[in-house]
DRENNUFI-136279 format. One line per 10 residues: number of its first residue (from 0); their letters; for each residue x, y, z of N, C-alpha, C. Coordinates in pm, 1 decimal. Example, Ala and Ser with C-alpha at 12.3 -4.5 7.8 and 13.67 -1.06 7.14 Angstrom:
REM residues 2
0) as) 1319.0,-569.0,780.0,1230.0,-450.0,780.0,1320.0,-330.0,780.0 | 1285.0,-225.0,708.0,1367.0,-106.0,714.0,1290.0,3.0,787.0
END
This chain:
REM residues 136
0) xxxxxxxxxx) -715.2,1695.9,-1310.6,-783.0,1549.4,-1371.5,-719.2,1486.6,-1288.3 | -866.6,1497.8,-1176.6,-877.2,1400.9,-1057.2,-946.5,1211.9,-1137.4 | -992.5,1256.8,-1232.7,-1056.5,1136.6,-1290.0,-998.6,1013.2,-1419.2 | -846.2,1045.8,-1361.9,-771.1,901.9,-1455.5,-748.0,808.0,-1349.4 | -725.7,695.6,-1436.2,-701.7,580.2,-1429.6,-604.0,550.5,-1270.9 | -480.2,617.5,-1271.1,-414.8,644.5,-1124.2,-465.3,708.1,-1039.3 | -591.1,818.6,-998.7,-667.9,782.5,-919.1,-750.8,670.3,-866.3 | -774.1,606.4,-946.8,-853.7,497.9,-931.5,-787.0,399.7,-813.1 | -654.1,375.3,-882.4,-558.3,303.7,-836.5,-505.9,319.9,-703.3 | -495.5,465.2,-671.5,-439.9,476.9,-551.8,-539.7,536.8,-431.5
10) xxxxxxxxxx) -685.2,519.1,-501.9,-789.4,527.8,-408.2,-772.3,403.2,-303.7 | -796.9,299.2,-425.4,-793.5,175.8,-379.2,-643.9,114.5,-255.5 | -528.9,216.1,-301.6,-392.9,159.0,-188.5,-498.2,242.9,-63.4 | -538.5,359.5,-72.9,-574.3,419.9,75.4,-701.5,331.0,123.1 | -767.3,292.7,12.9,-931.8,224.7,124.1,-834.6,75.0,204.4 | -724.6,22.3,103.1,-665.3,-89.9,113.4,-596.0,-101.4,276.8 | -545.2,12.1,253.3,-464.8,57.5,402.8,-540.6,131.1,537.8 | -668.7,149.1,480.8,-750.7,308.1,602.8,-873.8,101.3,659.6 | -926.3,82.2,587.7,-1058.7,4.6,596.2,-993.3,-148.4,604.0 | -893.5,-204.2,581.1,-896.3,-360.8,582.7,-812.5,-437.9,672.4
20) xxxxxxxxxx) -697.9,-342.8,717.3,-612.8,-338.8,836.4,-703.1,-408.5,973.6 | -817.1,-335.8,981.5,-898.6,-325.6,1098.3,-1022.2,-442.7,1139.2 | -1043.5,-490.1,1011.0,-1147.6,-601.2,954.2,-1041.8,-759.7,933.4 | -902.1,-730.0,912.3,-855.4,-887.1,863.5,-751.4,-881.8,970.1 | -777.5,-1002.6,1037.7,-615.4,-1020.5,1122.6,-517.8,-1058.3,1044.1 | -400.4,-958.9,1094.4,-263.9,-1006.2,1030.0,-230.0,-1142.9,1074.6 | -223.2,-1206.3,1188.4,-216.3,-1322.5,1235.5,-260.1,-1370.9,1361.0 | -298.8,-1502.1,1391.7,-378.3,-1512.2,1492.5,-267.4,-1577.1,1615.0 | -288.9,-1565.1,1724.5,-195.4,-1604.8,1817.4,-310.9,-1727.8,1905.8 | -245.2,-1867.8,1984.9,-345.7,-1882.3,2049.5,-426.7,-1839.8,2194.5
30) xxxxxxxxxx) -241.9,-1760.5,2246.4,-295.3,-1697.8,2392.8,-335.6,-1573.3,2390.9 | -360.3,-1539.2,2266.4,-416.4,-1384.3,2256.4,-540.6,-1358.2,2186.3 | -566.9,-1445.3,2131.3,-637.4,-1432.3,1997.5,-600.1,-1399.4,1868.6 | -668.5,-1313.9,1765.4,-660.5,-1207.4,1631.8,-558.4,-1089.9,1635.5 | -461.1,-1101.1,1589.4,-347.7,-995.5,1599.1,-437.5,-869.0,1458.4 | -471.1,-783.1,1514.6,-521.9,-671.4,1397.0,-406.5,-575.8,1396.8 | -429.8,-429.0,1336.7,-356.3,-362.8,1331.6,-362.2,-257.1,1399.4 | -482.6,-247.7,1466.8,-541.4,-149.3,1558.4,-454.1,-241.2,1706.9 | -388.1,-307.8,1739.2,-315.7,-408.8,1845.8,-232.8,-354.0,1888.9 | -116.2,-318.8,1702.8,5.9,-250.5,1762.7,35.5,-150.9,1681.0
40) xxxxxxxxxx) 60.3,-57.4,1739.1,74.7,64.8,1725.8,166.2,128.1,1558.1 | 291.4,58.3,1575.9,357.4,42.8,1520.9,288.0,-13.8,1322.9 | 232.4,-100.2,1323.7,159.1,-163.4,1236.1,51.0,12.0,1188.8 | -18.3,26.9,1300.6,-143.3,152.0,1261.8,-57.6,222.3,1174.2 | 37.2,300.8,1220.5,102.8,382.7,1210.8,150.6,399.2,1047.2 | 220.3,235.6,1021.3,257.0,220.6,878.0,153.8,205.9,782.4 | 71.3,156.5,831.6,-63.2,159.1,734.2,-160.0,277.3,732.1 | -188.5,372.9,840.5,-200.6,524.7,781.3,-120.8,605.9,709.2 | 0.3,573.0,751.1,100.4,643.9,659.3,102.4,621.3,519.4 | 96.9,517.5,472.6,72.3,458.3,355.0,-82.1,520.4,267.0
50) xxxxxxxxxx) -148.2,509.9,344.0,-306.1,515.4,279.7,-268.7,721.9,311.7 | -211.6,804.3,394.9,-213.1,911.6,367.8,-91.5,941.9,206.6 | 33.2,866.0,204.3,92.1,912.8,84.6,19.3,874.7,-34.3 | -63.5,783.4,-47.8,-186.1,791.9,-145.3,-234.6,871.4,-154.5 | -319.3,937.6,-64.7,-368.5,1048.2,-88.8,-340.4,1197.8,-123.3 | -191.3,1221.6,-72.7,-129.6,1351.5,-111.3,-128.2,1277.3,-259.6 | -66.5,1173.9,-276.3,-26.7,1145.1,-448.3,-115.4,1161.7,-529.9 | -261.1,1158.3,-466.0,-377.7,1161.8,-563.3,-369.5,1364.8,-576.7 | -360.5,1421.0,-499.0,-354.4,1552.0,-537.0,-227.2,1626.2,-541.9 | -136.7,1570.3,-645.6,-50.8,1566.6,-690.7,-14.1,1629.5,-827.2
60) xxxxxxxxxx) -182.5,1603.0,-931.6,-198.9,1545.1,-1037.4,-119.1,1674.5,-1127.4 | -119.2,1734.1,-1068.9,-48.4,1859.4,-1154.8,119.2,1854.6,-1168.9 | 162.0,1812.2,-1061.0,329.8,1773.2,-1087.6,339.2,1624.7,-1064.3 | 304.2,1550.9,-1176.1,371.0,1426.9,-1236.4,473.7,1359.9,-1169.6 | 595.6,1425.5,-1214.2,711.5,1395.4,-1135.6,685.3,1345.4,-987.6 | 697.1,1450.9,-907.6,616.5,1429.3,-761.1,526.5,1349.2,-717.9 | 428.7,1303.1,-813.0,359.4,1189.9,-750.3,393.1,1072.3,-792.4 | 475.3,1027.8,-869.0,579.2,952.9,-960.6,661.1,930.8,-809.4 | 737.4,999.3,-774.9,817.4,987.8,-626.9,778.9,936.3,-509.4 | 663.7,1028.8,-489.0,558.4,976.4,-352.6,518.9,852.5,-359.0
70) xxxxxxxxxx) 460.4,805.7,-499.4,407.5,687.3,-535.0,577.4,595.3,-491.1 | 676.0,643.9,-544.2,764.2,516.2,-508.4,820.5,497.2,-366.7 | 812.0,616.2,-311.7,841.2,620.3,-130.1,766.1,552.3,-101.2 | 589.9,529.8,-134.8,545.7,450.2,-90.2,541.3,327.3,-135.8 | 594.0,275.4,-200.3,660.6,136.6,-257.7,721.2,93.1,-134.5 | 821.6,171.3,-131.7,925.1,147.6,-13.6,881.4,106.6,98.8 | 804.3,210.7,137.1,754.8,194.6,288.6,656.6,62.1,289.2 | 563.1,24.5,167.4,478.8,-126.3,179.2,578.3,-247.9,188.6 | 693.2,-239.4,112.2,798.5,-361.7,83.5,877.7,-356.0,232.1 | 918.3,-221.2,317.4,913.9,-254.4,467.1,802.2,-308.2,481.2
80) xxxxxxxxxx) 737.3,-287.2,529.2,592.7,-364.7,631.3,607.1,-521.7,552.3 | 606.8,-516.8,442.3,581.8,-627.9,370.7,739.7,-744.9,422.9 | 847.4,-681.1,427.0,948.6,-718.1,503.0,938.8,-796.8,640.7 | 866.4,-634.1,735.3,862.8,-722.5,920.9,749.0,-834.8,857.4 | 645.1,-866.2,799.3,560.7,-941.6,797.8,606.7,-1072.0,754.6 | 733.1,-1092.8,673.4,759.8,-1204.3,656.1,839.1,-1237.3,737.7 | 947.3,-1165.9,756.0,1015.6,-1209.2,910.0,934.5,-1184.2,1059.6 | 782.3,-1180.6,1053.1,730.7,-1232.3,1168.5,653.5,-1364.3,1158.7 | 649.2,-1381.7,1019.2,566.6,-1532.6,980.4,653.3,-1613.9,981.3 | 746.8,-1595.6,1000.5,881.7,-1697.5,989.1,892.3,-1725.8,1125.4
90) xxxxxxxxxx) 892.6,-1620.0,1216.1,918.4,-1671.3,1356.5,765.5,-1761.6,1420.2 | 711.4,-1709.2,1370.6,557.7,-1759.3,1400.4,579.0,-1945.2,1396.1 | 535.4,-1972.3,1488.3,484.6,-2135.7,1476.3,459.0,-2142.8,1383.1 | 483.8,-2340.2,1329.8,428.9,-2354.9,1234.3,302.3,-2423.0,1313.7 | 273.7,-2454.8,1434.9,146.6,-2524.4,1465.5,70.7,-2499.9,1443.5 | -62.6,-2535.4,1400.0,-173.3,-2484.9,1366.1,-272.2,-2461.8,1536.0 | -189.7,-2535.9,1594.9,-270.4,-2533.7,1753.6,-234.5,-2371.4,1798.5 | -118.1,-2365.8,1738.9,-78.4,-2210.5,1834.4,-35.4,-2126.7,1764.4 | -62.3,-2080.1,1661.4,-78.6,-1961.7,1578.9,-96.8,-2012.1,1395.1 | -153.2,-1914.2,1369.5,-260.1,-1952.1,1237.6,-195.6,-1761.8,1138.3
100) xxxxxxxxxx) -120.8,-1742.9,1012.6,-78.7,-1648.5,950.7,-193.2,-1636.3,867.0 | -239.0,-1481.2,897.8,-356.9,-1383.8,814.9,-372.7,-1361.4,730.4 | -447.9,-1367.9,684.6,-505.4,-1260.3,501.1,-419.0,-1164.4,515.4 | -423.8,-1080.8,608.9,-409.1,-983.3,633.7,-259.4,-937.1,600.5 | -213.9,-975.2,602.4,-56.5,-959.2,548.1,-41.7,-1002.7,417.7 | -109.7,-1001.3,336.0,-74.8,-987.1,196.4,-138.7,-793.9,132.2 | -239.2,-740.0,262.7,-258.5,-634.0,188.9,-147.3,-508.2,176.0 | -8.1,-571.5,148.4,105.1,-454.3,131.6,168.9,-494.4,-18.4 | 114.4,-602.5,-46.1,133.4,-675.5,-186.5,27.2,-640.8,-260.5 | -67.1,-648.3,-215.8,-209.0,-564.2,-313.1,-167.4,-408.4,-356.3
110) xxxxxxxxxx) -79.1,-335.3,-175.9,-109.4,-195.1,-260.5,28.6,-203.2,-324.8 | 121.2,-284.9,-298.6,235.8,-217.3,-440.1,193.6,-279.3,-587.2 | 101.8,-349.1,-593.8,90.0,-399.7,-734.0,-28.5,-290.3,-757.7 | -94.6,-234.6,-745.9,-180.7,-125.3,-736.1,-87.1,58.7,-761.7 | 11.5,11.9,-715.8,96.9,147.5,-637.0,182.9,126.6,-827.3 | 222.3,12.5,-864.4,314.2,18.2,-1014.9,170.7,73.8,-1128.5 | 94.2,-29.1,-1078.8,-10.3,49.8,-1161.0,-6.2,180.7,-1175.5 | -56.2,246.2,-1103.4,-68.3,394.4,-1107.3,70.8,432.6,-1153.3 | 187.4,391.2,-1133.3,319.2,460.3,-1184.4,312.7,452.5,-1328.4 | 247.2,325.2,-1367.9,247.5,355.7,-1514.9,160.2,399.0,-1599.3
120) xxxxxxxxxx) 58.7,402.8,-1525.1,6.8,503.4,-1560.4,50.5,640.3,-1610.8 | 109.8,704.2,-1462.3,171.0,832.6,-1459.5,282.2,847.9,-1562.2 | 285.8,735.2,-1587.9,449.9,731.4,-1706.5,402.0,761.3,-1832.8 | 261.8,726.2,-1827.2,200.4,725.0,-1999.6,121.8,827.3,-1994.3 | 103.2,910.7,-1905.2,33.8,1032.0,-1884.6,192.4,1139.9,-1943.9 | 307.0,1131.9,-1897.5,356.4,1232.2,-1899.4,462.5,1171.6,-1994.5 | 457.6,1057.0,-2048.3,477.1,1035.8,-2220.2,402.4,1118.9,-2325.9 | 259.5,1135.7,-2354.9,187.7,1193.5,-2374.3,189.4,1338.0,-2411.1 | 225.9,1444.6,-2257.3,220.4,1553.3,-2255.4,355.7,1599.5,-2312.2 | 465.7,1534.1,-2282.0,571.4,1558.2,-2324.5,580.4,1545.7,-2552.2
130) xxxxxx) 544.8,1439.3,-2588.8,526.5,1366.2,-2717.9,439.7,1531.9,-2783.2 | 358.3,1540.9,-2722.0,239.7,1649.6,-2785.1,357.6,1803.8,-2722.2 | 406.6,1810.3,-2691.9,546.4,1909.8,-2626.9,631.8,1927.9,-2761.0 | 649.0,1805.5,-2795.4,727.3,1788.8,-2920.4,709.5,1853.6,-3051.1 | 586.2,1802.9,-3064.8,506.2,1906.0,-3215.2,482.0,2038.6,-3196.6 | 502.0,2077.4,-3072.2,454.3,2254.0,-3075.7,621.7,2310.7,-3131.1
END
């Protein structure tokens, strides 16, 4: 049942983390210019791992509990990445001539929102299956 709504949300998470970090800068430094995910191996690995977990979760549709757990793990990874971005942005200088915070730092926030929506849909499916089993 790949045509469920949580598959759409998980596909959005995978696309957000595979495509956007290469086109949207995370921050801009005056001496080195815009910093993308491909410039730092840690960010690249984190974004690819988040996308990989989302794709794995899509194909766990027969095991809803495992899908739910993988999404929670993905949320934790997104929170760690977001925490690192917040730490990095607090250490950047506030002067506009020196550095700028990029919109790419919001990618984990959008990913977390879509993962929460996917988990809500998975929970809804699980409750529906339990209610049908109760009637038998």
